[in-house]
C-alpha positions in Angstrom: -84.6 -90.4 -37.8 -81.0 -91.7 -38.0 -79.0 -90.1 -40.7 -75.6 -91.6 -41.7 -72.7 -89.5 -42.0 -71.4 -89.1 -45.4 -67.8 -89.9 -44.3 -67.3 -93.7 -44.0 -64.5 -95.0 -41.8 -62.8 -97.8 -43.4 -61.2 -100.2 -41.1 -60.4 -102.8 -43.6 -56.8 -101.7 -44.4 -53.9 -101.6 -42.2 -52.0 -98.2 -42.0 -48.6 -98.1 -43.8 -45.5 -97.1 -42.0 -43.2 -94.3 -43.5 -40.3 -96.1 -42.1 -37.5 -94.7 -39.7 -36.7 -91.2 -40.2 -32.9 -90.5 -41.2 -32.4 -88.1 -38.3 -33.1 -91.0 -35.8 -30.0 -92.9 -37.2 -27.8 -89.8 -36.6 -29.2 -89.6 -33.1 -28.6 -93.2 -32.3 -24.9 -92.9 -33.8 -24.1 -89.9 -31.7 -25.5 -91.5 -28.6 -23.4 -94.5 -29.0 -20.4 -92.3 -29.6 -21.1 -90.4 -26.4 -21.6 -93.6 -24.4 -18.1 -95.0 -25.4 -16.6 -91.4 -24.8 -17.9 -91.5 -21.2 -16.7 -95.1 -20.8 -13.3 -94.1 -22.0 -13.0 -91.0 -19.9 -13.9 -93.1 -16.7 -11.3 -95.8 -17.7 -8.6 -93.1 -18.3 -9.3 -91.3 -14.9 -10.0 -94.5 -12.8 -6.4 -94.4 -11.5 -6.4 -90.8 -10.3 -6.1 -90.6 -6.4 -5.9 -94.3 -6.0 -3.0 -96.1 -4.5 -2.8 -99.6 -6.1 -1.7 -102.5 -3.9 2.2 -102.6 -3.7 4.6 -102.6 -0.9 4.3 -98.9 -0.1 0.4 -98.7 0.0 0.5 -99.7 3.7 2.7 -96.6 4.3 0.1 -94.1 3.2 -1.2 -92.4 6.2 -5.1 -92.6 6.4 -5.5 -89.3 8.5 -4.4 -85.9 7.8 -1.3 -85.7 9.8 2.1 -85.4 8.6 4.4 -88.6 8.9 
């Protein structure tokens, strides 16, 4: 004999969302700030160790010997 469980699963309703947690907004804002901070650091340090094209660039020795 087949006995039905007393608990009936109701699939007629769609589950309701509780929304986006407030902590997620904070994490997203901090992440965006970190992205811009890293980008700014890259832009600020991009000139370090580079010889930009001008007249004396061709005079920079490419090996470690003294001129």
